[in-house]
N, C-alpha and C positions, 0 to 999 in steps of 0.2 A: 309510448306505453303499448301501442298495438303490436310493435315488433317483439315485445316480450311475452305476449299472450301464447303463441305456439310453444315456446320453451316452458312456460308455466304449466301448460296443459300436459306436456310430455312428463314433466317432473311429477305432477299430480297423478298421472297414470302409472308411473313407475312406483310411486309410494303406495298406490292402491293395490297394484299387483303384488308388491312385497308384503303388504298387510295380509292379503288373501292367502299367501303362501306360508304365513307364520302358523305355528302350532295352535295358537289361541284362535285365530280366524278359522282354521280348519275345523275346530270344534263346532263353531257356529254353522259353517257351510255344510257340515255333515249331519246336522239336525234333520229329522224326517220332514218331508213335505206335508204329511198328514199326521195328526195325532188324535187318538181317542182318549178321553179322560172320563172317569166316573165322578159324579157330583160329590164334592167334599175332598177329592184328591188334589194333591199339590205336587207339581213337578218343579225342579230347580234347574235353571240354566246357569252354570258357572262360567264366567267370562275369563277371569285371570288375565286381564289386559293391563298394559301400562296405565298408570293413573291419568296421564294426559289424554289417552284415547278412550278410557272407560267413561270419562265425563262427557264424551261426545257421542256415546252410543245411546240409542233410544229404542225402546220397545213399545209399540203401540198396538191397540186392538182396533181393527177396522171392520166395517160391515157386520156388526153383530146381528144375529137373528135369534129370536127367542122361541122356545117351545110354548105350546098352549099351557103347559104346566108351570111356566115361569111368570112371576108378577112383572108388569110392564116396566117398573122402575129399576129392576135388577138386571145387569148384563149376565150372559151365560158364563163368561170367563173374565177374570181380572188379572192384572200383572202388577207386582210390587217389587221395589228394590230391596235386596237383602245382601248386605255386605258387598262382595265383589261380583255378585250374580243377581239373578232375578227369579222370583217365584211366580209360577202360573197356577192359579187356583180355579177350579171348576165350581161355580156357585149354583147354577141352574141348568136344566137341560136346554140345549141349543147349539148353535154353531157360531164361530167367529174366525177372523183371519188375523194372525199375529205377524206383524212386520218389524224386522230388525233393521234399523237404519244407522248409518254413520254420518255424523255432522248434520243430522236432520234431513238429509236429502239423498244420500248414497245408499241405495238398497243393498243389503247383504243377504237377507233370507226372508222368505214368506212361508208361514206354517198355517195350514187349515186345521182348526181344532174343533172337534165334535165332543160336546159334553153330554153324557148319557146318565140317566138315573140308575142307581143301584137296583139290581133285580135279584130276587131269591127264588130258587126252584128246588124241587125234590130231586136229589141225586139219584141216578139210576144204578145200574149194575145187574138188573134183572135179566135173566135169560129169557129170550122170546123166540117163539116159532113164527116164521115169516111165510105167509102164503100170498104170492103175488101173481095176478093175472095181467098179462100185457094187453095193450090196445092192438088189436089185430093178432096175427100169428106170425112168428118169426121163422124164416127159412134157415135151417141149421145144417142141411146137407141135401144131396141128390140121391134118390133111390132109383135103381135101374128097373125099367119095365121090359119084361121078356115077352116078345110077341110070338105068334104061332110058328114062325120060322126059327125061333131060338135067338133072335137078335135082341140086343139090349138097346133100348130107346130112352132118351132123356128129353121129353118135349119141353119142359119148363126151362131147363138150362139152355137148350138150343134156341129158345125164343127170348133169351136175355135175362132171365131171372138169376140173381146172384145170392150167394150165402150172405146172410145178414139183412136181406130185404125183409121189410115188415109188410105183410099182405093185410091191407085194411078192408078191402071190399072185393067181392067176386061178382061180376055181372050186376054191379050197383047194390049188392046186398052186403051188409056188414058181416064180418066173420070174426069170431073171437076164440074158436076152438078148432081142432083138427076135424071134429065131427061136422062142423058147419061146412067146411070145405068139401068133405067127402059127399055130403048130401047134395050140394049144388052140382058136383060133377056127376053123380048118379042120375040126377034129374035131367041133366042136359045131354047125357051120353057122349057122342063124339062132336057135339056142337062146340064152336069156339068159345073160349072163356075170356073175359076182360078182367085182368087183375089190376086193381088200384094199389100201387105199391109205394111205400115210403122208403127211400134210399138216402140215408144220411139226412140232409136237409131238403131233399127234393121229393116231390110227389109225381109219380109217372104212371102211365097206363101201359100194360103189356097184353098182347093177344096171344093166347095159348090154345092149341088144339090137343085135347086129351088123346091118349093112345090106349088101345085095348090090351089088357094084361092077361095072358093065357093062364098064368098061375093063379091069380085071384078071381079071374073071370069078371073083371070090373074095368071100367075106364079110369085111368089115372093120369096124373101130370108128372109124376116122378120126383116128388119132394119129401124130405123129412122136415117136419115143422114142430115148433114148440109154442105153447100158449101161456107159459108162466114158469115160475120157479118156487121151490119150497126149501127152506133152510133154517138154521139156528143162528141167532145173533144176540147182541146185548143192547139194552136200552141205555141211553146216555143221561137223559133227564126228562122230567115231566113238569110242565108249567101249571101251577094250581089255579092261575087266573083264567086260562083259556082251555085247559085240559089237553093242550097239545103236547106231544112227545117228540123226541128226536132219538134215533137209534142208528147203529152201524158205523156212522162217520164216513162212509164211502158209498158210491153208487152200487146197486145190485146189477151185475152184468150177466148176460147169457154165457154159460160156460163154453159153448162152442164158437160163437161169433165174437165174443169179447166186446159186445156192444151193450150200452145201458138199455134197460127195459122201460118203455113208456107204460105208465100205470093205467089200466082200465079200472081195476078194482083190486083190493087186497085187504088182508087182515093180519093182525098180530094176536097171538095168544101166549100164555105163559108156557115155558118149556122147562122140563125137569132133566138135568144133565145126568145121564146114566153112567157114562164112562168117557175117558179122554185118551186119545191117541197122541202120545207125546211127540213134539216136534224134534227133528234132528237136522243138522246141516244138509241142505239139498232136498229135504222132505218135510213139508209143513205138517204140523199136527192138527188135531181136529177135536172139537167138542161133539159128542154124540148124545142127543137127547130125544125125548118123546114129548109131543104136544099135549097140553092139558086143556082140552076144549071147554071144560066146565069151570075153569079158574076165574078169579075176579079180574085178572089182568087181560083185558081184551080191547081191541080197538081197530080202527080202520087205517088203511094206508092210502094217502092222497097224493104223495109225491115221492119220487125216487130220483135223487140228485147226486151230484159229486160230493155233497156234504152228508149224505145219508138218506134214510127214509123218514118221512114225517106223516103225522096223522093225529087223530083225536081218540082218546080212550073213552070207554063207556062209563067207567067208575073212577073214583079217585085212586091215585097210586101213592104208595108209601114205601120208604126204605127202612126196614126194621133196624138196620144198623145205625141209623142217624135219627136223633130225636127232633132235630130242627132242619128247616130248609137252609140251603147254602147259597151264598152270594156268588154271582157269576164273575169270573175274572177274564180279562181280555189279553190280547197278544202282548201289549206293551208291559203287562204286569208279570209275564212269565219269565223265568230265569233258570239257568242251569242249577242243578242241585237236587236234594231229596224231594220226593213227592210220593203219592200212593194212588192206587187204582182200586175200584170196586168191581168185582165180577163173581160169577158162580162157577165152582168146580165140582160140586156134588149136590144133586137134588135141586132145590130152589133157594138154598141159603146163600145170601149175598155176603161176601167176605172182603176184608181189606188186605191189600198186599203192598209191600214196599217196592218202589221203583226209583230210578234216578233219571232226571232229564239231562242228557249229555250235551245236546246242542239245541239252540233256538234260532229259528229263521223267521223273524217277525214279518218280513215282507212277503213271505210265501202265502199264496191263497189256494194252493192245490191239494190241501189235505196232508201235506208233509212238512208242517211247520216246526215240529219237534222231533228229535231222536230220543226215544225212550228205551231204557235198559231195565229189564226185570232183575231185581236184586233179592227178592224174598226167597229164602231157601226152600220153604214148603211149596210155593208155587212152581219153582224150578223143578223140584222133585216130581211133581204131578204132571206138569205140562211140558217141561223143557224150555219154557219161555212163552212167547206169544203164539197162539194157535188159532185156527179158523173157528169162528163162533165167539171169539173174544173181542172182535171188532165192535166198537161202540162203548167199551168199558170206560167209564168216566175217570178222568185224571184230576186229582186234587193236589193243590199246592198252596201253602200259606192260608189254609181255610177257605180257599175259593175253588170253584169248579172251572178249570181252565181249558178243558178240551176232552178228547176221547182217543183211545187207541184205534189205529186204522190198519196199517199194513205191517207185516213181519218181514224182516230181512231173510231171504230164502237160505242164505249160507250161514246165518247167525241168528237162530230163532230167539236168542235171549234179547235181541234188539229189534226195534221196529219204529214206525212213524206214528206221530200223533197229530190230530187236527185241532186248530184253535177254535174256541167258542165263537170268535168273530165270524168265521166261515159258516159255522152251523147256524147261527142266528140270522145270517144274511138270507137263508132259505125259509125263514119263518116270518112272513110279512106281518102277522098280527102282533107279534112281539115287537117288531121294529117300529110299528106305528105308535105303540105306546111309549117307546123310548126316544122317539124323534123330537 
């Protein structure tokens, strides 16, 4: 009997490889490793296997973990047989591991499932003015210092300062504006300065000796710096439970250094759109607006991330175009086809416009999960497509808020990218804690 065991093992291995190469098995193997489901949602796995194999296939739930919102006796996820396939149903918030096995012991696939409760939020579309002050001051260029001999000097550059550096302290004193830096230099005259600088993920100290500028009759270090940005964007949604909002759908970057800005403090206010410069191939368009400092839409900015800006509003936020709050949709629920966005093209009135989701990339986490095409004739006639200031405009599909507009295609302004709500929510810990 022993002499037949190697042959039996080889035959079994060949059969297993053949099974894995079959179209039916590829359907199983191509299932995602991770799956998010909303409580009450049901997904179907269709096997379409030969009857002899189908009877030997097993789906089991392992290591279920329940949310504090779930009763102890109920699992988060259950699996039931349905014809030639299986139905996976999310019953309660929590996590579980689904394992698909052949003959009870040959593992084919393992899927980690997260079941989240449905959430409803106020859909955005509001135009907002963004006033953001960075932590420290960012180096955006080098300014020549002309001495008494007419020579151009660059003390900071020569001592190792680089464009994009964030100056956090000078002589152990915090600096947050260009004026702070100038006052410290004036007080010290030609004494050496110690700059505490953040360069990407490193913190370093640089010693700089100021030079006397004959033109300004002051000591200077030869830098152009910026301490914040001002612009117009769009709110994506507002959470009535926490008063948190999300906007823009992408990070605010310094225009010169192309680096994200660390937030010291910032505010959003309502903005009224006065005119729009339409976009054309090779030239992005732009919303031009004025800030309304006395408006009811005001809030703080606490975070500037790859998924947008976040903070808390002072008062409740409403969307006059929608009578009810809307359920959040996740990446696995997004599909190609018709959708619409909310945004402002005149004054403060939020309007609905038709779009098409042309492609969906559920695995992408970089803010480019969807390709969105503007179809609405009126919006195209006004803007030419997606323009600056439209970033953050909420995308609605099948009655769910599924994401926000982020980037325009430079050579085709009718098209651009959209970010999934999954990515946006991942930057809002308070919301995640309630849904975990």
